[in-house]
N, C-alpha and C positions, 0 to 999 in steps of 0.2 A: 493487537492491531486496533483495539478500540480507541486508543489515544491518537492515532494518526490523523483522523478527520478533524480533530481539534486544532491541528497545526496547518494542514494543507487541505484545501477544498478538493472534492473529488474530481472536478473538471481539470485540475492541475495534474492529476495522476494518469491521464490517458496515455501520454507518451511513456512515462516511467513504467506503467503496467505492461505496455507492449514490449519495452526493453527487457522486462523480467520474463517474458515468454507467454503471456496471456494473449491469446489470439483475438482477432476482430470479432469472431463469432461468439467467443466466451464472455466478452465484456457486456453485451446486451443481456445475456442470460443472467449474469450477476446482478445487473441493474434490475431485472424483473423480479429476482428473488428478494431484493431489498424491501424492507417494510416502509421505507421512506427515504427521502433524498439523503439524509444524514447517515444512512446505513449503506449507501451504495459503495463507497470506498471500502468499507469493512468487508462487504460481500465479494468485491473484486480481489482483495487480499486473501480471503479464505479460499476462493477459487484457485488462486495462484498456489497457495499452500497445499491444497489437495492435489493439484496437478504435479507439483514438485516433489512432494513427499519428504523423505529423510534428507534430501539435498537442500531443503529450504533453510535459509538463514536470514535473520533480521537485517544482516548487512546488505543483502541483495536489494531490498527496497530503499534502504538508506543510501547505498551507492547510486541507485537509479535517480534518486532525488538530487544528489550532488552533480551528477552528469547533466541534469536539466537546469543547473544553476540555482538550485534550492538548498544551498549549503546551510543557511540559517535554519531552515526547517529540519534538515538532517540533524544538526547539532542540538536543536531543542528536543527532538524525539530521543536522541541518544541520552541527553541529560535526564529526561524523564525516566527512561528505562534504567539507567544506572541508579538514580535516586529511589526508584521503586523496588530495586533488587531483582528485576526480571532479566 
């Protein structure tokens, strides 16, 4: 998840994060845990991962991005993941 903020600003993730199932009360908690603005998205994704458990898939946030019209961001993240072997 550490690469995601390099591609999409955390403000652009509000709706996709909600689509993924992170509630309105969980988002401010993740923000409060973040050590700085650049870590906010990471903390939201970690919160979603912890909430989802074994059912979590990297495809879920990627699909949420595409549904919000962020196909380019989705493809850039996919290319990074494939290129890094993750």
